[in-house]
DRENDO-795940 format. One record per atom (N, C-alpha, C, O, CB): residue in three letters; x, y, z. Coordinates in steps of 0.1 Angstrom, whole numbers, plus 5000, padded with zeros to 4 digits. Glycine has a CB too. Layout:
BEGIN
AlaXYZ
...
//
This chain:
BEGIN
Met714978918648
Met715779008635
Met717178998637
Met717678968648
Met715379188636
Ser717779008628
Ser719278988629
Ser719779128632
Ser719079228631
Ser719978938615
Asp721179138638
Asp721879228644
Asp721979338634
Asp722079458638
Asp723079178649
Ile722079298618
Ile722279388608
Ile720779478607
Ile720679598607
Ile722679298594
Ala719579378604
Ala718379448604
Ala718179528615
Ala717579628612
Ala717379368603
Ala718779498628
Ala718279598638
Ala719079738638
Ala718879828646
Ala718579538652
Thr719879748627
Thr720779888627
Thr719679968617
Thr719880088615
Thr722779878620
Gly718679928612
Gly718079988603
Gly717480138610
Gly717080148621
Gly717079898599
Ser717580238601
Ser716980368604
Ser715680388601
Ser715080488606
Ser717580468597
Gly714980288593
Gly713580308590
Gly713280378578
Gly712180378572
Gly712880378600
Lys714380458573
Lys714380528561
Lys713980438548
Lys714480328548
Lys715780588560
Thr713180478538
Thr712580438526
Thr712880508517
Thr713280618518
Thr711380428527
His712780438504
His713180508491
His712380618490
His712980718485
His712980438479
Arg711080638495
Arg710380758496
Arg710980878504
Arg710380988502
Arg709180728501
Asp711980868512
Asp712380958521
Asp713381008514
Asp713981088521
Asp712680908535
Glu713880998503
Glu715281028495
Glu714981188489
Glu713881228486
Glu715580888480
Asn715981268487
Asn715881378483
Asn715581378464
Asn715281478458
Asn717081458489
Phe715781288461
Phe715581248445
Phe714881138444
Phe714781068454
Phe716881208437
Pro714081118432
Pro713181008431
Pro714080868431
Pro715180868426
Pro712281028419
Val713480758435
Val714080638433
Val713080538431
Val712180518440
Val715080598443
Ala712980478418
Ala712080378412
Ala710580458414
Ala709680398420
Ala712280228420
Ser710480588409
Ser709380628409
Ser708280588400
Ser708480488393
Ser709480738409
Ala707080648397
Ala706180588388
Ala706480598374
Ala705880528365
Ala705080638390
Phe707580718371
Phe707880688358
Phe708780568352
Phe709080548340
Phe708380798353
Ile709280498363
Ile709980368358
Ile708780258356
Ile707780248362
Ile711180318369
Ala709080178346
Ala708180078340
Ala708179978352
Ala709279958358
Ala708680018324
Pro707079918356
Pro706779838366
Pro707779708366
Pro707879648377
Pro705379808365
Arg708379658353
Arg709079528352
Arg710479568360
Arg711279478364
Arg709179468335
His710679708361
His712179748362
His712279778377
His713379788382
His712579898352
Arg711179788384
Arg711179878398
Arg711879758408
Arg712779788416
Arg709379948404
Ala711079638408
Ala711579538415
Ala713179518419
Ala713579518431
Ala711179418408
Pro713979518408
Pro715379518411
Pro716279658417
Pro717279658424
Pro715879478399
Ile715679758411
Ile715879888415
Ile715579898433
Ile716279948442
Ile714779998406
Leu714479848435
Leu714279858451
Leu714879748459
Leu714879758471
Leu712679858454
Ala715379638453
Ala716179568460
Ala717779588460
Ala718579538468
Ala715979448454
Phe718079668452
Phe719379738452
Phe719379868463
Phe720279898470
Phe719779798437
Tyr718079938462
Tyr717980038474
Tyr718179978488
Tyr718980028496
Tyr716580098475
Asp717379858490
Asp717379828502
Asp718579768505
Asp718679768517
Asp716379748505
Phe719479718499
Phe720579658502
Phe721479778506
Phe722079778517
Phe721079568490
Val721579878497
Val722279988499
Val721980088512
Val722880138519
Val722080058487
Arg720680098514
Arg720280158526
Arg720680078540
Arg721080138550
Arg718780168524
Ala720579948539
Ala721179858551
Ala722579908553
Ala722879948564
Ala721279688549
Ala723479918544
Ala724879928544
Ala725080078547
Ala726080108554
Ala725479888529
Asp724180168542
Asp724280338548
Asp724080328562
Asp724780398569
Asp723180448542
Asp723280268566
Asp722380278582
Asp723680218588
Asp724180288598
Asp720580178585
Ile724280118586
Ile725480028594
Ile726680158594
Ile727280178604
Ile726079868584
Ala726780218583
Ala727880308583
Ala727980438594
Ala728880498600
Ala727880368568
Asp726380458593
Asp725980598601
Asp725380578614
Asp724880668620
Asp724880688593
His725480448620
His724980398634
His725780458643
His726980458642
His725080248636
Gly725380508653
Gly725880578665
Gly726480488675
Gly727480518682
Gly724880668671
Gly725780388677
Gly726080298687
Gly727080158682
Gly727280058689
Gly724680258692
Leu727680188671
Leu728680068668
Leu729980148667
Leu730180258664
Leu728279988653
Ser730880058671
Ser732480078669
Ser732780088652
Ser732080028643
Ser733479938677
Glu733780158652
Glu734380148637
Glu734579988632
Glu734079958621
Glu735980228638
Gly735379888641
Gly735679768639
Gly734279688635
Gly734279608626
Gly736279738649
Glu733179728646
Glu731879648641
Glu731179698628
Glu730579628620
Glu730779648653
Lys731379828627
Lys730679868613
Lys731479778602
Lys730879698595
Lys730880068609
Leu732479788602
Leu733279738588
Leu733179568590
Leu733179498580
Leu735179798588
Ala733079498603
Ala732979378601
Ala731279328595
Ala730979228589
Ala733479308615
Met730279428598
Met728979398597
Met728879438579
Met728079378572
Met728079488608
Leu729679528575
Leu729879568561
Leu730179438554
Leu729479398544
Leu731079668558
Asp731479368559
Asp732079268552
Asp730979158552
Asp730779108541
Asp733579208558
Arg730179128560
Arg729179028564
Arg728179048553
Arg727778948546
Arg728579048579
Leu727579178552
Leu726679198540
Leu727479188526
Leu726879128518
Leu725979348542
Glu728479238522
Glu729079198512
Glu729079058508
Glu728579008498
Glu730179238513
Ala729678988518
Ala729778828517
Ala728478758514
Ala728478678505
Ala730378768532
Ala727178798521
Ala725978718519
Ala725478798504
Ala724578738498
Ala724778748534
Leu725978888499
Leu725378938486
Leu726278828474
Leu725878798463
Leu725779128484
Leu727378798480
Leu728078718467
Leu727778568470
Leu728378478464
Leu729978738465
Gly726878538481
Gly726578388486
Gly727578318493
Gly727478198494
Gly726178298474
Ser728578388499
Ser729678298505
Ser729578348520
Ser730478338528
Ser731478328498
Gly728378388523
Gly728078398540
Gly727078378543
Gly726378308535
Gly728178508547
Glu726378428556
Glu725378408563
Glu723878438552
Glu723978498541
Glu725578508575
Asp722978398556
Asp721578458548
Asp721178598555
Asp720878598567
Asp720078358550
Ile721278708547
Ile720978838553
Ile719678878541
Ile719878888529
Ile722478958554
Ala718678878546
Ala717578898537
Ala717678998525
Ala717278958514
Ala716478948546
Val718179128527
Val718179248516
Val719379198509
Val719279228497
Val718379418521
Ala720579118512
Ala721479078502
Ala720978958494
Ala721278948482
Ala722679058508
Thr720078858502
Thr719678728492
Thr718678798482
Thr718578758471
Thr718678578501
Lys717978898486
Lys716778958478
Lys717579008465
Lys717278978454
Lys715879088486
Leu718579088467
Leu719179158458
Leu720179038447
Leu720379048435
Leu720079268466
Arg720478948455
Arg721278848449
Arg720278768438
Arg720578728426
Arg721878758461
Ala719478758443
Ala718278688435
Ala718078788422
Ala718078728411
Ala716678668445
Ala717878908423
Ala717378998414
Ala718479008403
Ala718179038391
Ala716979128422
Leu719778998408
Leu720778988399
Leu720878898390
Leu721078918378
Leu721678988405
Gln720678778396
Gln720778648388
Gln719578648379
Gln719778608367
Gln720878508398
Glu718478678382
Glu717378668374
Glu717678778360
Glu717178748350
Glu716078698383
Arg718378888362
Arg718678978355
Arg720078938346
Arg720379008337
Arg718679098363
Gly720678858349
Gly722178858346
Gly723078938347
Gly724078948339
Gly722378848338
Leu722878998358
Leu723879128361
Leu724879098374
Leu724579028384
Leu722879278364
Glu725779138373
Glu726979128383
Glu726779228396
Glu726179328396
Glu728379168374
Pro727279178406
Pro727279268419
Pro728279388419
Pro728379458429
Pro727679178431
Arg728779408410
Arg729979508411
Arg729579638416
Arg730179698425
Arg730779528396
His728279688409
His727679818415
His727379838431
His727479948437
His726479838408
Ala726979738434
Ala726479728447
Ala727779688456
Ala727779738467
Ala725279608449
Gln728779628453
Gln729979618458
Gln730779768459
Gln731479798469
Gln730779508450
Asp730579838450
Asp731279978449
Asp730780048461
Asp731580088469
Asp730780058435
Leu729480058463
Leu728780138472
Leu729080088486
Leu728980168495
Leu727280138470
Val729479948489
Val730079918503
Val731379958503
Val731779968514
Val729979778507
Ile732179968492
Ile733580048494
Ile733380208498
Ile734080278505
Ile734480038478
Ala732380248494
Ala732280398499
Ala731280398512
Ala731080508517
Ala731480488486
Phe730680298517
Phe730380308531
Phe731480278540
Phe731580338550
Phe729280208535
Arg732480188535
Arg733680158545
Arg734580298545
Arg735380318555
Arg734580018538
Arg734480378535
Arg735280488535
Arg734380558546
Arg734880578557
Arg735380558519
Asp733180598544
Asp732680678554
Asp732980628569
Asp733080708578
Asp731280688553
Val733180518570
Val733480458586
Val734980498590
Val735180498602
Val733280278588
Thr735880528581
Thr737080518581
Thr737680658577
Thr738880688581
Thr737480408574
Gln737080738570
Gln737480868564
Gln736380958568
Gln735180918567
Gln737780868548
Ser736981098574
Ser736081178577
Ser735981328569
Ser735081408570
Ser736381188590
Arg737281318562
Arg737781468558
Arg738281448543
Arg738981348542
Arg739081538568
Tyr737881518533
Tyr738281518520
Tyr738981638515
Tyr738481748515
Tyr737181498513
Arg740281598510
Arg741381708506
Arg740981778498
Arg741581888499
Arg742681678501
Asp740181778488
Asp739981868476
Asp738781808465
Asp738181708467
Asp741281888469
Trp738681868456
Trp737581848447
Trp737581698440
Trp736581628439
Trp737581968436
Asp738781668437
Asp739381538431
Asp738781428439
Asp737981348435
Asp741081528430
Asp739281438453
Asp739181358464
Asp737881328466
Asp737481218465
Asp739781418476
Leu736981438467
Leu735581438467
Leu734881318456
Leu734381208457
Leu735081588462
Ile735381398444
Ile734781318432
Ile735281168430
Ile734581088423
Ile735181398418
Asp736481128437
Asp736780978439
Asp735780908447
Asp735280808443
Asp738080968446
Tyr735380968460
Tyr734280938467
Tyr733080918460
Tyr732480808462
Tyr734081028476
Cys732581008451
Cys731280988445
Cys731580868435
Cys730680788433
Cys730581128438
Arg732680848430
Arg732880728421
Arg732480588427
Arg732480478421
Arg734380728415
Tyr732280598440
Tyr731880488445
Tyr730480488453
Tyr729680398455
Tyr732980458454
Ser730380628458
Ser729180638467
Ser727880678458
Ser726680658462
Ser729580758479
Ala727980718447
Ala726780788438
Ala726880718423
Ala725880668418
Ala726980968436
Met727780728418
Met727780668402
Met727380558402
Met726880518391
Met729080648394
Pro727480468412
Pro727280308406
Pro725680308408
Pro725080228402
Pro728180168416
Val724980398416
Val723580398417
Val723080418402
Val722480318399
Val723080518426
Gly723180498394
Gly722880538383
Gly723380448370
Gly722680428360
Gly723380668383
Arg724380388372
Arg724980278364
Arg724280148368
Arg724180058359
Arg726580268366
Phe723780108379
Phe722980008381
Phe721580018374
Phe721079918369
Phe722879988395
Val720980128374
Val719580158369
Val719680158354
Val718780108347
Val718980298375
Leu720780208349
Leu721080198334
Leu721180058330
Leu720780018320
Leu722380268330
Asp721779978338
Asp722379808335
Asp720779738334
Asp720479658325
Asp723379718353
Val720079788343
Val718679728344
Val717979728331
Val717479628325
Val717679798354
His718079858328
His717479888316
His717879838302
His717179838292
His717480018315
Gly719179798304
Gly719979768290
Gly720279878283
Gly720379868271
Gly719179678280
Glu720579988288
Glu721180108281
Glu722280078279
Glu722979998285
Glu721080228286
Asp722880158267
Asp724280158262
Asp725180228273
Asp724880338276
Asp724380238247
Arg726180158279
Arg727180208286
Arg727980318281
Arg728080418287
Arg727980108289
Glu728580288268
Glu729380378262
Glu728680528262
Glu729280628266
Glu729580328248
Thr727480538258
Thr726780658259
Thr726280718268
Thr726180838267
Thr726080658255
Thr725980648276
Thr725180678290
Thr725880718303
Thr725480798311
Thr724480548295
Trp727080648302
Trp727680638317
Trp728480778321
Trp728780798332
Trp728780508318
Gly728880858311
Gly729680988313
Gly728481068317
Gly728581098329
Gly730581048300
Pro727681118314
Pro726781198317
Pro725981158330
Pro725481248336
Pro726081218307
Asn725681028334
Asn725180938345
Asn726181008355
Asn725781078364
Asn725280758344
Asp727280978353
Asp728380998362
Asp728481128369
Asp728581148381
Asp729680978356
Ala728281238360
Ala728381358363
Ala726981418372
Ala726881498381
Ala728681438351
Leu726281368367
Leu724881398375
Leu724581308387
Leu723881358396
Leu723681378364
Cys725081168389
Cys725081128403
Cys726181198412
Cys725881218423
Cys725480978403
Ala727381238407
Ala728381328416
Ala727681458419
Ala727781508430
Ala729881358409
Ala726981518411
Ala725881628413
Ala725181618425
Ala725181698435
Ala724781638401
Leu724481508425
Leu723381478435
Leu723981448446
Leu723581498456
Leu722381368431
Gln724981378446
Gln725881348460
Gln726281478466
Gln725981498478
Gln727381268457
Ile726881568460
Ile727381698463
Ile726181788470
Ile726281848481
Ile728081758449
Ile724981778462
Ile724081848466
Ile723781808480
Ile723781898489
Ile722981848458
Asn723481688482
Asn723181608495
Asn724281678505
Asn723981718516
Asn723381438494
His725681688501
His726481738512
His726481878516
His726781918527
His727781708509
Leu726181958505
Leu725982078509
Leu724782108517
Leu724882178526
Leu725982158499
Gln723582038514
Gln722282078522
Gln722782038536
Gln722582108545
Gln720781988517
Asp723481908538
Asp723381858551
Asp724881868556
Asp725481788564
Asp722781708552
Cys725381958551
Cys726981978558
Cys727082008574
Cys727981968581
Cys727882118551
Gly725782098580
Gly725882088593
Gly725681998600
Gly726381978610
Gly725482138597
Lys724481898597
Lys724381778602
Lys725281668602
Lys725581598612
Lys723481748598
Asp725781648591
Asp727081548588
Asp728081598599
Asp728581508607
Asp727781568571
Tyr728281738600
Tyr729681758611
Tyr729081728625
Tyr729681658632
Tyr730481928611
Arg728081788629
Arg727581798643
Arg727381638648
Arg727581608660
Arg726181898643
Asn726781538638
Asn726081388642
Asn727381308641
Asn727781258651
Asn724781318631
Leu727981308628
Leu729081238626
Leu730281258623
Leu730981178617
Leu728981168619
Asp730681398628
Asp731981448625
Asp732581388612
Asp733681338612
Asp732881418636
Arg731781418602
Arg732181388589
Arg731981558582
Arg731181638584
Arg731281258583
Val732981558573
Val733081688566
Val733381668550
Val734581688546
Val734281758572
Tyr732481648540
Tyr732481618526
Tyr733081728520
Tyr733681718510
Tyr731281588520
Leu732981858527
Leu733181978520
Leu734781958517
Leu735481928527
Leu732782128528
Pro735481968506
Pro736681978504
Pro737582088515
Pro737382208515
Pro736682018489
Leu738382028521
Leu739382118529
Leu739982208524
Leu740182308532
Leu740182078533
Asp740382228511
Asp741082308502
Asp739982438499
Asp740282558501
Asp741482218487
Ala738882398496
Ala737582508490
Ala737382578504
Ala737182698502
Ala735982428484
Leu737382528516
Leu737282598530
Leu738282698529
Leu738082818527
Leu737682498543
Asp739882638531
Asp740882718530
Asp740882848524
Asp741082958529
Asp741582658525
Ala740482808510
Ala740582918499
Ala739683038503
Ala739883138498
Ala739982868483
His738783028512
His737783158515
His738183178529
His737483258535
His735983128512
Gly739083118536
Gly739183138551
Gly738383088562
Gly738283128574
Gly739183258553
Ala737582968556
Ala736482928566
Ala737082828572
Ala737882768565
Ala735082888559
Glu736782788586
Glu737182688596
Glu736182568597
Glu734982598598
Glu737282758610
Val736582468597
Val735782338597
Val734682348609
Val733582298608
Val736782198597
Thr735182398621
Thr734382438632
Thr733182508629
Thr732182478635
Thr735182508639
Ala733082608619
Ala731982688616
Ala730782608610
Ala729682668609
Ala732382788606
Leu730982478607
Leu729782398602
Leu728982368616
Leu727782338615
Leu730282258595
Gly729482378626
Gly728782358638
Gly727982478644
Gly727282478655
Gly729782308648
Thr728082568637
Thr727182698642
Thr725682708636
Thr725482658625
Thr727882828637
Asn724882778642
Asn723682778636
Asn723382868622
Asn722382858615
Asn722782818646
Arg724382968620
Arg724383028609
Arg725583038603
Arg726583048610
Arg723783138610
Ala725783028587
Ala727183008582
Ala727983188583
Ala727483288582
Ala726982948563
Ser729083158584
Ser729883288585
Ser730183318571
Ser730083228563
Ser731283268593
Ala730383438568
Ala730983508556
Ala731783418547
Ala731583408535
Ala731983618561
Ala732783358555
Ala733883268548
Ala733183138543
Ala733583088533
Ala735083228558
Leu732283088552
Leu731782968549
Leu730982958538
Leu731082878529
Leu731182918560
Ala730083078538
Ala728883108529
Ala729683088514
Ala729383008506
Ala728283288532
Ala730983198514
Ala731483178502
Ala732083058498
Ala732083038486
Ala732383258501
Ala732482978505
Ala732982848503
Ala731882758497
Ala731982688487
Ala733582788517
Leu730682768503
Leu729382688498
Leu729182738484
Leu729182668474
Leu727982718506
Arg729082878484
Arg728782918470
Arg729682878458
Arg729282868447
Arg728883058470
Ala730782838462
Ala731882828452
Ala731582658450
Ala731582618438
Ala733582868458
Leu731382598457
Leu731082458458
Leu729782418447
Leu729782328439
Leu730782418475
Ala728782508450
Ala727582508444
Ala727882528429
Ala727382458420
Ala726682598449
Gln728682648426
Gln728982648413
Gln729582558406
Gln729282528394
Gln729482738410
Arg730682488414
Arg731282378407
Arg730282268404
Arg730382208393
Arg732382338416
Thr729282228414
Thr728382148410
Thr727482188398
Thr726882098393
Thr727682118420
Glu727282298395
Glu726482348384
Glu727382308372
Glu726682308361
Glu726082498384
Gly728682278370
Gly729482258359
Gly729182098357
Gly729282038346
Gly731082308363
Leu728782038368
Leu728481888369
Leu727281868359
Leu727281798348
Leu728181838384
Leu726381948364
Leu724881948357
Leu725081988345
Leu724381928337
Leu723782028364
Gln725782078342
Gln726082128327
Gln726681998318
Gln726281988306
Gln727282278327
Glu727381908322
Glu727681788317
Glu726781698316
Glu726781628306
Glu728581738323
Ser725881688324
Ser724781578326
Ser723381618317
Ser722381538315
Ser724381558343
Ala723581738314
Ala722081798307
Ala721781738298
Ala720581718298
Ala721981928302
Pro722681668286
Pro722081588277
Pro721881448279
Pro721781378269
Pro722681608267
Phe721681408293
Phe721781288294
Phe720281198293
Phe720181078291
Phe722481278306
Ala719381278294
Ala717981218295
Ala717481198279
Ala716681118276
Ala716881338303
Asp718181278271
Asp718081238257
Asp718681158251
Asp718381118240
Asp718181318249
Leu719981088260
Leu720480988253
Leu720380828256
Leu721080728253
Leu721681018255
Ile718980858263
Ile718680718271
Ile717480658262
Ile716580738258
Ile718080738289
Ala717580538258
Ala716380478247
Ala715180448254
Ala714080458249
Ala716780338240
Asp715380408269
Asp713880388273
Asp713380528277
Asp714280608281
Asp713680288286
Ala712080558275
Ala711180688274
Ala710980708288
Ala711380808292
Ala709780668267
Arg710580628295
Arg710180618310
Arg711280658319
Arg711080748328
Arg709780478314
Leu712480598318
Leu713680618323
Leu714280768321
Leu714880838330
Leu714380518316
Ala714080808307
Ala714580938303
Ala713781038313
Ala714281118320
Ala714280968285
Met712381008313
Met711681088323
Met712081128336
Met712181238341
Met710781038324
Glu712181008341
Glu712980998354
Glu714081088357
Glu714181158366
Glu713380868356
Val715081068348
Val716181138346
Val716081278344
Val716781358350
Val716781078336
Gly715081308336
Gly714581448334
Gly714081518346
Gly714481628348
Gly713581448324
Ala713381458353
Ala712981508366
Ala714081518377
Ala713881618385
Ala712081428371
Ile715081438379
Ile716181438385
Ile716881568383
Ile716981658391
Ile716781328382
Gln717381558369
Gln718081708365
Gln717381838366
Gln718081938366
Gln718481708352
Arg716181828365
Arg715481948369
Arg715382008382
Arg715282128385
Arg714381938366
Leu715281878393
Leu715581888407
Leu716681938412
Leu716682008422
Leu715481778413
Ala717881908405
Ala719081898410
Ala719482058405
Ala720182128413
Ala720081758404
Glu719182108395
Glu719282218391
Glu718782328398
Glu719482428400
Glu718882208381
Thr717282298403
Thr716782408411
Thr717382408426
Thr717282508432
Thr715282408411
Leu717782308432
Leu718382298446
Leu719882368443
Leu720282448451
Leu718482128452
Thr720582348433
Thr721682408434
Thr721482558431
Thr722182628439
Thr722482348425
Ala720882608423
Ala720582728422
Ala720282778436
Ala720782878441
Ala719382748412
Arg719382718444
Arg719282778457
Arg720382778465
Arg720582888471
Arg718282718465
Leu721182688466
Leu722382668474
Leu723182768471
Leu724082798479
Leu723082538473
Lys723182848460
Lys724082948457
Lys723783078465
Lys724583178465
Lys724082978442
Thr722783098472
Thr721983178478
Thr721483158492
Thr721383248500
Thr720983188471
Ala721283028495
Ala720682978507
Ala721882948517
Ala722982908512
Ala719882858504
Asp721682968531
Asp722282908539
Asp721982778546
Asp721082768555
Asp722482988547
Pro722582668542
Pro721982548548
Pro722182518561
Pro721682418566
Pro722382448543
Leu722982618568
Leu722982608584
Leu721582658590
Leu721182608601
Leu724182698590
Ser720882748582
Ser719782818589
Ser718382818582
Ser717282828588
Ser720182948591
Asp718782798566
Asp717782788560
Asp717282658554
Asp718082568552
Asp717982868552
Lys715682628551
Lys715382508545
Lys715882508531
Lys715282588523
Lys713882488547
Val716782438525
Val717082398513
Val716282298507
Val715982308495
Val718382358514
His715782198516
His715182098506
His713782118502
His712982158509
His715281968513
Ala713582078490
Ala712182108485
Ala711182058493
Ala711381968501
Ala711982038471
Ser709782128492
Ser708582078499
Ser708181968488
Ser708581958476
Ser707382198504
Lys707281888495
Lys706481778485
Lys705981858475
Lys706581838464
Lys705181688491
Ala705181928475
Ala704382008462
Ala705782058454
Ala705782028442
Ala703182158467
Glu706682128458
Glu707682168450
Glu708282068445
Glu708482088433
Glu708382248457
Phe708681958450
Phe709381818446
Phe708581778435
Phe709081758424
Phe709481688458
Ala707281758436
Ala706481698427
Ala706381788412
Ala706481738401
Ala705081668434
Phe706181908416
Phe705782018404
Phe707181998395
Phe707081978383
Phe705582208412
Thr708382018402
Thr709882028397
Thr709981918387
Thr710281918375
Thr710982018409
Ala709681798396
Ala709981668390
Ala708981638377
Ala709481568368
Ala709681548401
Phe707781688375
Phe706781648366
Phe707381768354
Phe707581728343
Phe705081658373
Val707581868357
Val708181988345
Val709381928340
Val709481928328
Val708482148351
Gly710381868347
Gly711581798341
Gly711381658330
Gly711881638320
Gly712581758353
Ala710381588338
Ala710081478331
Ala709081498319
Ala709181418309
Ala709481378341
Gly708181608319
Gly707581638307
Gly708481698295
Gly708281678284
Gly706581728310
Ala709381778300
Ala710381838291
Ala711281728283
Ala711381728271
Ala711481938301
Ala711881618291
Ala712481508287
Ala711481438275
Ala711981398265
Ala712781428299
Leu710281428279
Leu709281348269
Leu709181428255
Leu709281388244
Leu707781328275
Leu708981548260
Leu708581638249
Leu709581668238
Leu709181698226
Leu708181758254
Arg710981648243
Arg711981668233
Arg712081558224
Arg712381578213
Arg713281678240
Arg711781418229
Arg711681308221
Arg710981338209
Arg711481288199
Arg711081208228
Phe710081398208
Phe708981408198
Phe709381518191
Phe709381508179
Phe707381418203
Val709881628195
Val710381778188
Val711581748182
Val711781808171
Val710581908199
Ala712581668186
Ala713581678181
Ala714381528183
Ala715481508188
Ala714081788187
Pro713681448177
Pro714181288179
Pro715681298169
Pro716581238174
Pro712681158170
Arg715881358159
Arg716981358151
Arg718181398159
Arg719281338159
Arg716881448140
Ser717981488164
Ser718981558172
Ser719581488186
Ser720581518192
Ser718381688176
Arg718581398190
Arg718981318200
Arg719681188195
Arg720481128202
Arg717881298209
Arg719281158184
Arg720081048180
Arg721581088175
Arg722581018177
Arg719380978168
Ala721581218168
Ala722881248164
Ala723981278179
Ala725181248178
Ala722681388153
Gln723281328192
Gln723981318204
Gln724481198207
Gln725681188210
Gln723181348215
Ala723781098205
Ala723980968209
Ala725180908201
Ala726080848206
Ala722680908207
Asp724980918188
Asp726080888177
Asp727280978182
Asp728380918181
Asp725580948160
Gly727281078186
Gly728781158187
Gly729181118199
Gly730381148202
Gly728781338186
Leu728581048209
Leu729080988220
Leu729680878218
Leu730480838227
Leu728080968229
Arg729580798208
Arg729880658204
Arg731380678201
Arg731980578198
Arg728980598191
//
């Protein structure tokens, strides 16, 4: 086992908060998506590893990227993704963008404001959806805008859910500092077992801003040509809306915010079913939406 493989957390795509290459996705598209996930998971595990120094993490991330580009050693997850990209005629740009985000995780632990956080999402989240769209051959001009809004929302939902754990375990605070300051909340409040009134107000405000992103992404599923991918996006959109609504009232430091397996499955199928139904009920409206974004 290589030293990079040894940093693995053991986490798989089934452990994520939102669907990754679920049964909604056509089988022919799952292999490249899972190869992308495995590469990203390896990079994420390096960035989060508690036993490595900053320099060691950055060096490993450089090696992982070099292997992806075919200019370094043979690292299994990188070799597998490179082969998948070559088979589909895709560039490695999206995976490289994720590596930029993980380098930022190593070197930056605070975010100044909402724009600073969205810039992080530009590298840490948006490329994931863009890659899946490219695998499916979807139109970039039509889909990338709502994709970026949804992926940013998913990332921020994870930051809100895990804000206490990120602070305690990694000394990372993704919550914009100006949002905390606006409500008189201290960063150290993230280390407690229950959110203070000030921190709770800041979290609610950020959940409300996340709702704005989800409003932008609401038409996304209807703009996708591939019906199965549209169902996956419909499922993710519904899950994100449900969790964001919960984050407006729940305390992520003391309450369980993550969906249970049963709730996850039910909410996902409702969202996927709604996306599929709209394709039959209002196909003309869907085409008009797509034309309007061109």
